[in-house]
C-alpha positions as CSV (number, residue, x, y, z in Angstrom):
1,M,0.0,0.2,0.1
2,K,1.1,3.3,-0.9
3,T,1.4,6.5,1.6
4,T,2.5,9.7,1.8
5,L,4.3,10.9,5.3
6,D,5.8,13.9,5.9
7,L,9.4,13.7,7.8
8,P,12.3,15.7,9.2
9,D,14.3,16.4,6.1
10,E,17.0,15.3,8.7
11,L,15.3,12.1,9.1
12,V,14.8,11.4,5.9
13,R,18.8,11.8,4.7
14,E,19.6,9.6,7.6
15,M,17.4,7.0,6.4
16,K,18.6,7.3,2.9
17,L,22.1,7.0,4.2
18,R,21.3,3.4,6.2
19,A,19.6,2.2,3.0
20,V,22.4,3.1,1.0
21,M,25.6,1.7,3.3
22,Q,23.0,-1.6,3.8
23,G,22.6,-1.9,0.1
24,R,18.6,-1.7,0.6
25,T,15.8,0.2,-0.8
26,L,14.6,2.9,1.2
27,R,11.0,1.5,1.4
28,D,12.7,-1.7,2.5
29,L,14.5,0.0,5.7
30,A,11.8,2.3,6.3
31,A,9.3,-1.0,6.6
32,D,11.8,-2.8,8.9
33,F,11.9,0.8,11.4
34,I,8.0,0.7,11.3
35,R,7.7,-2.8,12.4
36,Q,10.4,-2.6,15.0
37,G,8.8,0.1,16.5
38,L,5.6,-1.8,16.7
39,G,7.4,-4.5,18.3
40,L,7.0,-6.6,15.2
41,A,10.6,-7.7,14.6
42,A,13.7,-7.9,16.3
43,P,16.4,-4.5,15.4
44,R,18.8,-5.4,12.5
45,P,22.4,-4.9,13.4
46,L,23.7,-2.3,11.2
47,Q,25.5,-4.1,8.4
48,A,29.0,-3.1,7.0
49,P,28.4,-2.0,3.1
50,S,29.3,-4.9,0.8
51,P,33.1,-5.1,-1.0
52,G,33.2,-2.7,-3.7
53,S,30.5,-0.2,-2.2
54,R,31.2,3.4,-2.6
55,A,29.7,3.7,1.1
56,E,32.3,3.1,4.1
57,I,31.8,4.0,7.8
58,S,34.9,6.4,9.2
59,A,36.5,5.2,12.6
60,D,33.9,7.2,14.4
61,G,31.2,5.8,12.7
62,M,30.1,8.4,10.4
63,P,29.0,7.0,6.9
64,I,31.7,8.5,3.9
65,I,30.2,8.3,0.3
66,R,33.5,8.5,-2.2
67,G,32.5,9.7,-5.7
68,E,34.4,9.3,-8.6
69,P,37.6,11.9,-8.5
70,D,36.2,13.7,-11.4
71,A,32.7,14.2,-10.0
72,P,31.1,17.5,-10.3
73,A,30.2,17.1,-6.6
74,Q,33.8,17.5,-5.7
75,R,33.9,20.7,-6.7
76,M,30.8,22.2,-5.2
77,S,30.3,23.4,-1.4
78,A,28.3,21.8,1.1
79,E,25.6,24.7,1.1
80,D,25.7,23.6,-2.9
81,L,25.1,20.2,-2.4
82,I,22.3,20.7,0.2
83,A,20.5,23.1,-2.3
84,L,21.2,20.4,-4.8
85,E,19.5,17.6,-2.6
86,Q,16.4,19.9,-1.7
87,V,15.8,20.3,-5.4
88,L,15.7,16.4,-6.4
89,Q,13.9,15.7,-3.7
90,T,11.1,18.4,-4.5
91,Q,11.3,17.1,-7.5
92,E,10.9,13.6,-6.6
93,D,7.7,14.4,-4.3
94,M,6.4,16.3,-7.4
95,Q,6.4,13.2,-9.5
96,R,5.1,11.1,-6.8
97,A,2.1,13.2,-6.7
98,G,1.7,13.4,-10.8
99,L,2.1,16.7,-10.9
100,P,4.3,18.5,-13.8
101,V,8.3,18.9,-12.7
């Protein structure tokens, strides 16, 4: 069943990072979190990224996603990257709502 949730941006970012690090879809990750919250499933331990993944966990537990050395993001400021992410999230929301992008 499809549903729309209005979640805080920082929560969605964390969920997306965890999904990437675990090689899972955001849908599956969210479903697992809801099952755990309802007491329907045991919490899953954090999984290390698969070998060859661009995602890794730093020594202090922070996720790191490596890009190509010549990727445009390498030349963008943090503010530019956040603004781009917000634009892309808005476009994705509009597409899911059936609105023109």
